[in-house]
Structure formats: structure tokens, C-alpha cells
N, CA, C and O atoms as CSV, one atom per row, in Angstrom:
chain,resi,resn,atom,element,x,y,z
A,1,MET,N,N,-3.911,11.130,9.046
A,1,MET,CA,C,-4.472,10.640,7.795
A,1,MET,C,C,-4.066,9.173,7.611
A,1,MET,O,O,-2.908,8.816,7.829
A,2,PRO,N,N,-5.019,8.326,7.212
A,2,PRO,CA,C,-4.698,6.910,7.015
A,2,PRO,C,C,-3.738,6.698,5.840
A,2,PRO,O,O,-3.648,7.522,4.931
A,3,THR,N,N,-3.035,5.585,5.887
A,3,THR,CA,C,-2.084,5.232,4.835
A,3,THR,C,C,-2.586,4.004,4.083
A,3,THR,O,O,-3.601,3.412,4.449
A,4,ILE,N,N,-1.876,3.632,3.041
A,4,ILE,CA,C,-2.217,2.409,2.303
A,4,ILE,C,C,-2.146,1.208,3.240
A,4,ILE,O,O,-2.990,0.314,3.179
A,5,ARG,N,N,-1.152,1.192,4.093
A,5,ARG,CA,C,-0.998,0.089,5.053
A,5,ARG,C,C,-2.219,-0.009,5.971
A,5,ARG,O,O,-2.679,-1.109,6.277
A,6,ASP,N,N,-2.745,1.143,6.411
A,6,ASP,CA,C,-3.949,1.162,7.249
A,6,ASP,C,C,-5.151,0.610,6.480
A,6,ASP,O,O,-5.945,-0.159,7.022
A,7,LEU,N,N,-5.274,1.009,5.218
A,7,LEU,CA,C,-6.364,0.528,4.369
A,7,LEU,C,C,-6.309,-0.984,4.230
A,7,LEU,O,O,-7.309,-1.674,4.431
A,8,VAL,N,N,-5.141,-1.489,3.889
A,8,VAL,CA,C,-4.958,-2.929,3.712
A,8,VAL,C,C,-5.293,-3.668,5.005
A,8,VAL,O,O,-5.974,-4.693,4.975
A,9,ALA,N,N,-4.827,-3.160,6.119
A,9,ALA,CA,C,-5.092,-3.791,7.416
A,9,ALA,C,C,-6.581,-3.789,7.732
A,9,ALA,O,O,-7.108,-4.789,8.220
A,10,ALA,N,N,-7.264,-2.688,7.462
A,10,ALA,CA,C,-8.700,-2.602,7.748
A,10,ALA,C,C,-9.499,-3.589,6.914
A,10,ALA,O,O,-10.424,-4.224,7.420
A,11,ILE,N,N,-9.155,-3.722,5.656
A,11,ILE,CA,C,-9.867,-4.680,4.796
A,11,ILE,C,C,-9.545,-6.101,5.225
A,11,ILE,O,O,-10.436,-6.947,5.299
A,12,ARG,N,N,-8.293,-6.364,5.504
A,12,ARG,CA,C,-7.853,-7.713,5.889
A,12,ARG,C,C,-8.498,-8.167,7.202
A,12,ARG,O,O,-8.706,-9.363,7.405
A,13,GLU,N,N,-8.813,-7.231,8.086
A,13,GLU,CA,C,-9.417,-7.566,9.378
A,13,GLU,C,C,-10.885,-7.967,9.266
A,13,GLU,O,O,-11.445,-8.532,10.206
A,14,ARG,N,N,-11.509,-7.681,8.129
A,14,ARG,CA,C,-12.919,-8.043,7.962
A,14,ARG,C,C,-13.077,-9.557,7.996
A,14,ARG,O,O,-12.238,-10.297,7.484
A,15,GLU,N,N,-14.154,-9.995,8.601
A,15,GLU,CA,C,-14.428,-11.430,8.675
A,15,GLU,C,C,-14.560,-12.006,7.270
A,15,GLU,O,O,-15.308,-11.487,6.442
A,16,GLY,N,N,-13.831,-13.078,7.014
A,16,GLY,CA,C,-13.898,-13.761,5.723
A,16,GLY,C,C,-12.889,-13.291,4.697
A,16,GLY,O,O,-12.734,-13.929,3.656
A,17,VAL,N,N,-12.191,-12.182,4.965
A,17,VAL,CA,C,-11.191,-11.684,4.015
A,17,VAL,C,C,-9.868,-12.393,4.285
A,17,VAL,O,O,-9.345,-12.358,5.399
A,18,GLN,N,N,-9.343,-13.032,3.258
A,18,GLN,CA,C,-8.104,-13.789,3.370
A,18,GLN,C,C,-6.891,-12.995,2.904
A,18,GLN,O,O,-5.766,-13.260,3.330
A,19,ALA,N,N,-7.123,-12.022,2.028
A,19,ALA,CA,C,-6.015,-11.206,1.526
A,19,ALA,C,C,-6.548,-9.872,1.035
A,19,ALA,O,O,-7.653,-9.788,0.499
A,20,ALA,N,N,-5.757,-8.840,1.224
A,20,ALA,CA,C,-6.026,-7.515,0.678
A,20,ALA,C,C,-4.686,-7.001,0.157
A,20,ALA,O,O,-3.726,-6.859,0.915
A,21,VAL,N,N,-4.635,-6.727,-1.130
A,21,VAL,CA,C,-3.370,-6.351,-1.763
A,21,VAL,C,C,-3.599,-5.160,-2.683
A,21,VAL,O,O,-4.484,-5.188,-3.538
A,22,VAL,N,N,-2.810,-4.129,-2.508
A,22,VAL,CA,C,-2.789,-3.011,-3.441
A,22,VAL,C,C,-1.611,-3.261,-4.364
A,22,VAL,O,O,-0.487,-3.482,-3.913
A,23,LEU,N,N,-1.879,-3.225,-5.661
A,23,LEU,CA,C,-0.824,-3.503,-6.625
A,23,LEU,C,C,-0.872,-2.518,-7.769
A,23,LEU,O,O,-1.896,-1.890,-8.037
A,24,GLY,N,N,0.257,-2.397,-8.437
A,24,GLY,CA,C,0.315,-1.578,-9.634
A,24,GLY,C,C,-0.293,-2.336,-10.795
A,24,GLY,O,O,-0.461,-3.553,-10.729
A,25,ARG,N,N,-0.615,-1.637,-11.833
A,25,ARG,CA,C,-1.206,-2.295,-13.015
A,25,ARG,C,C,-0.193,-3.189,-13.727
A,25,ARG,O,O,-0.540,-3.917,-14.657
A,26,ASP,N,N,1.051,-3.127,-13.286
A,26,ASP,CA,C,2.074,-4.020,-13.808
A,26,ASP,C,C,2.122,-5.341,-13.038
A,26,ASP,O,O,2.877,-6.242,-13.402
A,27,GLY,N,N,1.312,-5.461,-11.968
A,27,GLY,CA,C,1.268,-6.691,-11.189
A,27,GLY,C,C,2.201,-6.722,-10.004
A,27,GLY,O,O,2.263,-7.729,-9.299
A,28,LEU,N,N,2.933,-5.641,-9.763
A,28,LEU,CA,C,3.841,-5.601,-8.622
A,28,LEU,C,C,3.109,-5.108,-7.381
A,28,LEU,O,O,2.349,-4.142,-7.443
A,29,VAL,N,N,3.340,-5.772,-6.260
A,29,VAL,CA,C,2.674,-5.445,-5.005
A,29,VAL,C,C,3.196,-4.117,-4.458
A,29,VAL,O,O,4.404,-3.906,-4.349
A,30,ILE,N,N,2.265,-3.230,-4.117
A,30,ILE,CA,C,2.597,-1.975,-3.448
A,30,ILE,C,C,2.547,-2.207,-1.939
A,30,ILE,O,O,3.456,-1.815,-1.208
A,31,ASP,N,N,1.475,-2.847,-1.487
A,31,ASP,CA,C,1.337,-3.221,-0.085
A,31,ASP,C,C,0.265,-4.290,-0.001
A,31,ASP,O,O,-0.644,-4.333,-0.831
A,32,GLY,N,N,0.369,-5.143,0.988
A,32,GLY,CA,C,-0.650,-6.173,1.128
A,32,GLY,C,C,-0.461,-7.015,2.364
A,32,GLY,O,O,0.620,-7.078,2.951
A,33,GLN,N,N,-1.538,-7.656,2.737
A,33,GLN,CA,C,-1.537,-8.624,3.827
A,33,GLN,C,C,-2.348,-9.817,3.358
A,33,GLN,O,O,-3.385,-9.661,2.715
A,34,ALA,N,N,-1.866,-11.014,3.685
A,34,ALA,CA,C,-2.566,-12.219,3.241
A,34,ALA,C,C,-2.372,-13.342,4.244
A,34,ALA,O,O,-1.404,-13.372,5.004
A,35,ALA,N,N,-3.315,-14.253,4.221
A,35,ALA,CA,C,-3.197,-15.472,5.012
A,35,ALA,C,C,-1.960,-16.226,4.519
A,35,ALA,O,O,-1.565,-16.071,3.364
A,36,PRO,N,N,-1.349,-17.036,5.378
A,36,PRO,CA,C,-0.106,-17.720,5.013
A,36,PRO,C,C,-0.178,-18.567,3.738
A,36,PRO,O,O,0.823,-18.706,3.034
A,37,GLN,N,N,-1.333,-19.126,3.439
A,37,GLN,CA,C,-1.439,-19.998,2.268
A,37,GLN,C,C,-1.544,-19.228,0.950
A,37,GLN,O,O,-1.554,-19.840,-0.119
A,38,ILE,N,N,-1.622,-17.901,1.010
A,38,ILE,CA,C,-1.747,-17.092,-0.207
A,38,ILE,C,C,-0.436,-16.352,-0.455
A,38,ILE,O,O,0.040,-15.608,0.403
A,39,ASP,N,N,0.135,-16.562,-1.621
A,39,ASP,CA,C,1.346,-15.862,-2.043
A,39,ASP,C,C,0.913,-14.595,-2.776
A,39,ASP,O,O,0.584,-14.644,-3.962
A,40,SER,N,N,0.913,-13.472,-2.080
A,40,SER,CA,C,0.414,-12.206,-2.625
A,40,SER,C,C,1.086,-11.814,-3.932
A,40,SER,O,O,0.426,-11.359,-4.867
A,41,GLU,N,N,2.384,-11.991,-3.993
A,41,GLU,CA,C,3.106,-11.583,-5.199
A,41,GLU,C,C,2.742,-12.448,-6.400
A,41,GLU,O,O,2.597,-11.940,-7.512
A,42,SER,N,N,2.595,-13.738,-6.183
A,42,SER,CA,C,2.209,-14.636,-7.268
A,42,SER,C,C,0.792,-14.334,-7.758
A,42,SER,O,O,0.534,-14.283,-8.961
A,43,VAL,N,N,-0.110,-14.139,-6.815
A,43,VAL,CA,C,-1.496,-13.837,-7.173
A,43,VAL,C,C,-1.572,-12.494,-7.898
A,43,VAL,O,O,-2.254,-12.376,-8.916
A,44,ALA,N,N,-0.881,-11.488,-7.383
A,44,ALA,CA,C,-0.900,-10.151,-7.985
A,44,ALA,C,C,-0.382,-10.172,-9.418
A,44,ALA,O,O,-0.867,-9.419,-10.263
A,45,ALA,N,N,0.576,-11.009,-9.693
A,45,ALA,CA,C,1.149,-11.087,-11.042
A,45,ALA,C,C,0.127,-11.554,-12.075
A,45,ALA,O,O,0.297,-11.302,-13.268
A,46,HIS,N,N,-0.934,-12.232,-11.632
A,46,HIS,CA,C,-1.966,-12.720,-12.555
A,46,HIS,C,C,-3.053,-11.686,-12.838
A,46,HIS,O,O,-3.878,-11.891,-13.728
A,47,VAL,N,N,-3.067,-10.600,-12.108
A,47,VAL,CA,C,-4.144,-9.621,-12.237
A,47,VAL,C,C,-4.084,-8.805,-13.533
A,47,VAL,O,O,-5.132,-8.638,-14.157
A,48,PRO,N,N,-2.941,-8.286,-13.982
A,48,PRO,CA,C,-2.932,-7.408,-15.154
A,48,PRO,C,C,-3.600,-7.972,-16.413
A,48,PRO,O,O,-4.382,-7.254,-17.037
A,49,PRO,N,N,-3.335,-9.215,-16.817
A,49,PRO,CA,C,-4.015,-9.680,-18.033
A,49,PRO,C,C,-5.531,-9.830,-17.846
A,49,PRO,O,O,-6.297,-9.623,-18.788
A,50,ILE,N,N,-5.958,-10.190,-16.635
A,50,ILE,CA,C,-7.389,-10.296,-16.352
A,50,ILE,C,C,-8.023,-8.908,-16.408
A,50,ILE,O,O,-9.101,-8.724,-16.972
A,51,LEU,N,N,-7.340,-7.948,-15.818
A,51,LEU,CA,C,-7.817,-6.573,-15.805
A,51,LEU,C,C,-7.928,-6.025,-17.224
A,51,LEU,O,O,-8.920,-5.383,-17.570
A,52,LEU,N,N,-6.933,-6.273,-18.027
A,52,LEU,CA,C,-6.936,-5.806,-19.412
A,52,LEU,C,C,-8.113,-6.400,-20.184
A,52,LEU,O,O,-8.812,-5.684,-20.901
A,53,ALA,N,N,-8.332,-7.705,-20.037
A,53,ALA,CA,C,-9.439,-8.358,-20.745
A,53,ALA,C,C,-10.788,-7.805,-20.285
A,53,ALA,O,O,-11.677,-7.574,-21.105
A,54,ALA,N,N,-10.942,-7.593,-18.983
A,54,ALA,CA,C,-12.200,-7.061,-18.453
A,54,ALA,C,C,-12.439,-5.635,-18.944
A,54,ALA,O,O,-13.572,-5.271,-19.260
A,55,GLU,N,N,-11.389,-4.832,-19.008
A,55,GLU,CA,C,-11.531,-3.467,-19.509
A,55,GLU,C,C,-11.877,-3.458,-20.991
A,55,GLU,O,O,-12.699,-2.651,-21.426
A,56,GLU,N,N,-11.265,-4.340,-21.770
A,56,GLU,CA,C,-11.583,-4.432,-23.197
A,56,GLU,C,C,-13.031,-4.867,-23.400
A,56,GLU,O,O,-13.707,-4.381,-24.307
A,57,LEU,N,N,-13.504,-5.774,-22.562
A,57,LEU,CA,C,-14.902,-6.206,-22.632
A,57,LEU,C,C,-15.836,-5.029,-22.367
A,57,LEU,O,O,-16.824,-4.846,-23.078
A,58,GLY,N,N,-15.530,-4.240,-21.359
A,58,GLY,CA,C,-16.348,-3.067,-21.047
A,58,GLY,C,C,-16.392,-2.068,-22.179
A,58,GLY,O,O,-17.447,-1.505,-22.473
A,59,HIS,N,N,-15.269,-1.844,-22.813
A,59,HIS,CA,C,-15.233,-0.906,-23.932
A,59,HIS,C,C,-15.958,-1.475,-25.155
A,59,HIS,O,O,-16.698,-0.759,-25.831
A,60,ALA,N,N,-15.746,-2.757,-25.435
A,60,ALA,CA,C,-16.399,-3.385,-26.591
A,60,ALA,C,C,-17.914,-3.400,-26.436
A,60,ALA,O,O,-18.642,-3.279,-27.421
A,61,SER,N,N,-18.383,-3.547,-25.216
A,61,SER,CA,C,-19.826,-3.588,-24.968
A,61,SER,C,C,-20.384,-2.207,-24.619
A,61,SER,O,O,-21.544,-2.069,-24.233
A,62,GLN,N,N,-19.541,-1.201,-24.762
A,62,GLN,CA,C,-19.900,0.191,-24.503
A,62,GLN,C,C,-20.385,0.410,-23.069
A,62,GLN,O,O,-21.276,1.222,-22.823
A,63,GLN,N,N,-19.790,-0.322,-22.130
A,63,GLN,CA,C,-20.111,-0.170,-20.716
A,63,GLN,C,C,-19.129,0.755,-20.010
A,63,GLN,O,O,-19.350,1.135,-18.860
A,64,GLY,N,N,-18.052,1.117,-20.686
A,64,GLY,CA,C,-17.087,2.044,-20.109
A,64,GLY,C,C,-15.987,1.354,-19.334
A,64,GLY,O,O,-15.765,0.150,-19.459
A,65,ALA,N,N,-15.308,2.146,-18.535
A,65,ALA,CA,C,-14.146,1.672,-17.780
A,65,ALA,C,C,-14.560,0.708,-16.670
A,65,ALA,O,O,-15.669,0.780,-16.141
A,66,LEU,N,N,-13.654,-0.182,-16.339
A,66,LEU,CA,C,-13.889,-1.158,-15.278
A,66,LEU,C,C,-13.728,-0.490,-13.920
A,66,LEU,O,O,-12.761,0.234,-13.684
A,67,HIS,N,N,-14.682,-0.738,-13.031
A,67,HIS,CA,C,-14.573,-0.258,-11.650
A,67,HIS,C,C,-14.262,-1.423,-10.728
A,67,HIS,O,O,-13.311,-1.365,-9.949
A,68,THR,N,N,-15.067,-2.489,-10.813
A,68,THR,CA,C,-14.891,-3.639,-9.936
A,68,THR,C,C,-15.247,-4.911,-10.694
A,68,THR,O,O,-16.212,-4.947,-11.459
A,69,ALA,N,N,-14.462,-5.942,-10.471
A,69,ALA,CA,C,-14.759,-7.265,-11.031
A,69,ALA,C,C,-14.794,-8.260,-9.877
A,69,ALA,O,O,-13.966,-8.198,-8.967
A,70,VAL,N,N,-15.751,-9.170,-9.921
A,70,VAL,CA,C,-15.895,-10.186,-8.886
A,70,VAL,C,C,-15.797,-11.549,-9.561
A,70,VAL,O,O,-16.488,-11.831,-10.540
A,71,PHE,N,N,-14.923,-12.383,-9.013
A,71,PHE,CA,C,-14.751,-13.736,-9.526
A,71,PHE,C,C,-15.115,-14.714,-8.425
A,71,PHE,O,O,-14.576,-14.647,-7.321
A,72,GLU,N,N,-16.018,-15.609,-8.724
A,72,GLU,CA,C,-16.402,-16.622,-7.748
A,72,GLU,C,C,-15.691,-17.918,-8.111
A,72,GLU,O,O,-15.854,-18.444,-9.212
A,73,HIS,N,N,-14.917,-18.414,-7.186
A,73,HIS,CA,C,-14.185,-19.662,-7.374
A,73,HIS,C,C,-14.793,-20.736,-6.481
A,73,HIS,O,O,-15.675,-20.461,-5.668
A,74,GLU,N,N,-14.321,-21.929,-6.641
A,74,GLU,CA,C,-14.829,-23.062,-5.868
A,74,GLU,C,C,-14.746,-22.821,-4.361
A,74,GLU,O,O,-15.654,-23.200,-3.622
A,75,ARG,N,N,-13.661,-22.192,-3.902
A,75,ARG,CA,C,-13.471,-22.006,-2.466
A,75,ARG,C,C,-13.383,-20.535,-2.051
A,75,ARG,O,O,-12.726,-20.202,-1.065
A,76,GLY,N,N,-14.039,-19.671,-2.798
A,76,GLY,CA,C,-14.051,-18.281,-2.383
A,76,GLY,C,C,-14.166,-17.301,-3.534
A,76,GLY,O,O,-14.466,-17.669,-4.670
A,77,PHE,N,N,-13.918,-16.038,-3.203
A,77,PHE,CA,C,-14.081,-14.947,-4.152
A,77,PHE,C,C,-12.773,-14.182,-4.327
A,77,PHE,O,O,-11.930,-14.135,-3.432
A,78,ALA,N,N,-12.635,-13.592,-5.493
A,78,ALA,CA,C,-11.568,-12.631,-5.750
A,78,ALA,C,C,-12.246,-11.371,-6.276
A,78,ALA,O,O,-13.047,-11.432,-7.209
A,79,LEU,N,N,-11.923,-10.238,-5.678
A,79,LEU,CA,C,-12.443,-8.947,-6.119
A,79,LEU,C,C,-11.277,-8.110,-6.606
A,79,LEU,O,O,-10.231,-8.049,-5.960
A,80,VAL,N,N,-11.461,-7.474,-7.734
A,80,VAL,CA,C,-10.450,-6.574,-8.274
A,80,VAL,C,C,-11.130,-5.226,-8.463
A,80,VAL,O,O,-12.097,-5.113,-9.217
A,81,ALA,N,N,-10.629,-4.208,-7.781
A,81,ALA,CA,C,-11.211,-2.869,-7.861
A,81,ALA,C,C,-10.173,-1.889,-8.378
A,81,ALA,O,O,-9.079,-1.774,-7.827
A,82,SER,N,N,-10.525,-1.192,-9.432
A,82,SER,CA,C,-9.644,-0.171,-9.982
A,82,SER,C,C,-9.651,1.033,-9.049
A,82,SER,O,O,-10.711,1.578,-8.743
A,83,LEU,N,N,-8.470,1.449,-8.596
A,83,LEU,CA,C,-8.362,2.591,-7.697
A,83,LEU,C,C,-7.932,3.856,-8.422
A,83,LEU,O,O,-8.397,4.952,-8.108
A,84,SER,N,N,-7.045,3.697,-9.387
A,84,SER,CA,C,-6.507,4.837,-10.125
A,84,SER,C,C,-5.931,4.303,-11.435
A,84,SER,O,O,-5.920,3.092,-11.655
A,85,PRO,N,N,-5.459,5.183,-12.294
A,85,PRO,CA,C,-4.822,4.695,-13.523
A,85,PRO,C,C,-3.592,3.829,-13.255
A,85,PRO,O,O,-3.132,3.110,-14.142
A,86,ASP,N,N,-3.055,3.895,-12.025
A,86,ASP,CA,C,-1.826,3.174,-11.711
A,86,ASP,C,C,-1.982,2.052,-10.696
A,86,ASP,O,O,-1.074,1.234,-10.544
A,87,ALA,N,N,-3.112,1.995,-9.996
A,87,ALA,CA,C,-3.227,1.044,-8.885
A,87,ALA,C,C,-4.563,0.317,-8.866
A,87,ALA,O,O,-5.587,0.812,-9.338
A,88,VAL,N,N,-4.500,-0.898,-8.288
A,88,VAL,CA,C,-5.646,-1.795,-8.215
A,88,VAL,C,C,-5.673,-2.417,-6.827
A,88,VAL,O,O,-4.628,-2.651,-6.220
A,89,LEU,N,N,-6.866,-2.680,-6.336
A,89,LEU,CA,C,-7.034,-3.395,-5.077
A,89,LEU,C,C,-7.519,-4.797,-5.386
A,89,LEU,O,O,-8.489,-4.977,-6.122
A,90,LEU,N,N,-6.847,-5.786,-4.827
A,90,LEU,CA,C,-7.230,-7.192,-4.973
A,90,LEU,C,C,-7.616,-7.708,-3.590
A,90,LEU,O,O,-6.851,-7.570,-2.635
A,91,VAL,N,N,-8.802,-8.302,-3.485
A,91,VAL,CA,C,-9.262,-8.868,-2.225
A,91,VAL,C,C,-9.644,-10.317,-2.473
A,91,VAL,O,O,-10.414,-10.619,-3.385
A,92,HIS,N,N,-9.100,-11.213,-1.652
A,92,HIS,CA,C,-9.500,-12.627,-1.674
A,92,HIS,C,C,-10.334,-12.877,-0.430
A,92,HIS,O,O,-9.981,-12.445,0.667
A,93,ALA,N,N,-11.441,-13.577,-0.612
A,93,ALA,CA,C,-12.342,-13.809,0.516
A,93,ALA,C,C,-12.904,-15.220,0.471
A,93,ALA,O,O,-13.040,-15.831,-0.589
A,94,SER,N,N,-13.220,-15.709,1.644
A,94,SER,CA,C,-13.810,-17.041,1.767
A,94,SER,C,C,-15.285,-16.973,1.373
A,94,SER,O,O,-15.851,-15.883,1.280
A,95,PRO,N,N,-15.906,-18.122,1.143
A,95,PRO,CA,C,-17.321,-18.134,0.779
A,95,PRO,C,C,-18.226,-17.543,1.862
A,95,PRO,O,O,-19.358,-17.153,1.575
A,96,SER,N,N,-17.742,-17.475,3.091
A,96,SER,CA,C,-18.563,-16.964,4.185
A,96,SER,C,C,-18.575,-15.444,4.290
A,96,SER,O,O,-19.319,-14.898,5.105
A,97,VAL,N,N,-17.775,-14.747,3.493
A,97,VAL,CA,C,-17.704,-13.289,3.579
A,97,VAL,C,C,-19.062,-12.677,3.226
A,97,VAL,O,O,-19.805,-13.217,2.407
A,98,ASN,N,N,-19.367,-11.559,3.848
A,98,ASN,CA,C,-20.567,-10.810,3.487
A,98,ASN,C,C,-20.200,-10.004,2.236
A,98,ASN,O,O,-19.772,-8.853,2.325
A,99,LEU,N,N,-20.373,-10.625,1.090
A,99,LEU,CA,C,-19.915,-10.059,-0.172
A,99,LEU,C,C,-20.635,-8.748,-0.496
A,99,LEU,O,O,-20.002,-7.792,-0.945
A,100,ALA,N,N,-21.925,-8.694,-0.278
A,100,ALA,CA,C,-22.675,-7.473,-0.575
A,100,ALA,C,C,-22.154,-6.301,0.251
A,100,ALA,O,O,-21.975,-5.202,-0.273
A,101,GLN,N,N,-21.914,-6.529,1.528
A,101,GLN,CA,C,-21.411,-5.476,2.405
A,101,GLN,C,C,-20.015,-5.025,1.965
A,101,GLN,O,O,-19.726,-3.829,1.932
A,102,LEU,N,N,-19.163,-5.978,1.631
A,102,LEU,CA,C,-17.806,-5.650,1.187
A,102,LEU,C,C,-17.834,-4.829,-0.099
A,102,LEU,O,O,-17.128,-3.827,-0.209
A,103,LEU,N,N,-18.638,-5.243,-1.063
A,103,LEU,CA,C,-18.748,-4.506,-2.320
A,103,LEU,C,C,-19.303,-3.099,-2.095
A,103,LEU,O,O,-18.829,-2.131,-2.690
A,104,TYR,N,N,-20.296,-3.002,-1.243
A,104,TYR,CA,C,-20.885,-1.698,-0.939
A,104,TYR,C,C,-19.835,-0.761,-0.338
A,104,TYR,O,O,-19.711,0.390,-0.755
A,105,GLU,N,N,-19.092,-1.255,0.629
A,105,GLU,CA,C,-18.098,-0.412,1.287
A,105,GLU,C,C,-16.970,-0.014,0.341
A,105,GLU,O,O,-16.489,1.118,0.391
A,106,LEU,N,N,-16.550,-0.931,-0.514
A,106,LEU,CA,C,-15.502,-0.591,-1.491
A,106,LEU,C,C,-16.012,0.471,-2.457
A,106,LEU,O,O,-15.300,1.419,-2.789
A,107,ARG,N,N,-17.248,0.300,-2.902
A,107,ARG,CA,C,-17.814,1.266,-3.848
A,107,ARG,C,C,-18.010,2.635,-3.191
A,107,ARG,O,O,-17.674,3.662,-3.779
A,108,ARG,N,N,-18.549,2.645,-1.987
A,108,ARG,CA,C,-18.823,3.885,-1.280
A,108,ARG,C,C,-17.537,4.639,-0.947
A,108,ARG,O,O,-17.515,5.869,-0.952
A,109,ASN,N,N,-16.469,3.901,-0.658
A,109,ASN,CA,C,-15.197,4.518,-0.230
A,109,ASN,C,C,-14.140,4.563,-1.331
A,109,ASN,O,O,-12.974,4.840,-1.053
A,110,ARG,N,N,-14.525,4.299,-2.555
A,110,ARG,CA,C,-13.557,4.230,-3.659
A,110,ARG,C,C,-12.691,5.496,-3.752
A,110,ARG,O,O,-11.471,5.397,-3.883
A,111,ALA,N,N,-13.298,6.655,-3.686
A,111,ALA,CA,C,-12.541,7.902,-3.816
A,111,ALA,C,C,-11.566,8.082,-2.655
A,111,ALA,O,O,-10.428,8.505,-2.854
A,112,ASN,N,N,-12.013,7.762,-1.450
A,112,ASN,CA,C,-11.116,7.864,-0.288
A,112,ASN,C,C,-9.963,6.880,-0.396
A,112,ASN,O,O,-8.819,7.222,-0.097
A,113,ILE,N,N,-10.261,5.669,-0.820
A,113,ILE,CA,C,-9.220,4.654,-0.986
A,113,ILE,C,C,-8.226,5.101,-2.059
A,113,ILE,O,O,-7.012,5.014,-1.872
A,114,ALA,N,N,-8.753,5.575,-3.167
A,114,ALA,CA,C,-7.893,6.013,-4.284
A,114,ALA,C,C,-6.986,7.156,-3.875
A,114,ALA,O,O,-5.866,7.265,-4.374
A,115,SER,N,N,-7.450,8.007,-2.976
A,115,SER,CA,C,-6.617,9.146,-2.565
A,115,SER,C,C,-5.385,8.714,-1.783
A,115,SER,O,O,-4.432,9.484,-1.652
A,116,LEU,N,N,-5.394,7.482,-1.258
A,116,LEU,CA,C,-4.243,6.980,-0.517
A,116,LEU,C,C,-3.144,6.432,-1.410
A,116,LEU,O,O,-2.004,6.265,-0.978
A,117,VAL,N,N,-3.492,6.158,-2.644
A,117,VAL,CA,C,-2.546,5.519,-3.559
A,117,VAL,C,C,-1.731,6.554,-4.297
A,117,VAL,O,O,-0.879,6.202,-5.113
């Protein structure tokens, strides 16, 4: 059976993915791999307030719980996917990543990924 480490490695190996980090909703890293220029722990610490705001937006607009958020930055993307009440997946990717394919695979495999956490 695959582990969280296997999941992180598989996502990180995708072309264009610079970081894959599983973190708790408190912002602490559970497991992750990142390119040398990305400080996983520092980046993960910024996720909880963003996640909270996005979830509040979903509830206020009656859209329900947050599943995935995509942020497009000047030099790439950040994806935040809710895995469970306790864990989140953060993926950083370059502009060249096949974003549609990555989102599709995360969505299709959400339950399998969540079972590892």
C-alpha cells in the first residue's frame, strides 16, 4: 500500500511541479518534497489563513466546503486541496505545468489520497 511519502514523490515527479507538501490545518508539514529554492515549512505556514478565508467564502456564498483552490502567481501556480478535516495538500508548479491534467488527477484520486493521511 502506498504511503504519504509515495504520494508526495509521485506528485513531485510530475513535469512542472516544484513542490508537493502534505500539511496539517495548523500549517505544520507532515511530509513534503520541494525544489531547493522553496522553503516548504515557510510556505506551509501561510496556508491556514488562506484556507480559512476560502472556506468562509464558500459558506457565505452557499457553495459549501472547499475542495481545491488554485492561485495563479506571476511565476507559477499554487494549488491547495483539502484532503481531510486534518490535512491539506499544497502543490507549487511552474507556468509550464499541465494544470488541467494535474487538477483532474487530484480530483479523481482525492479519496485515495485522503486515505493515506
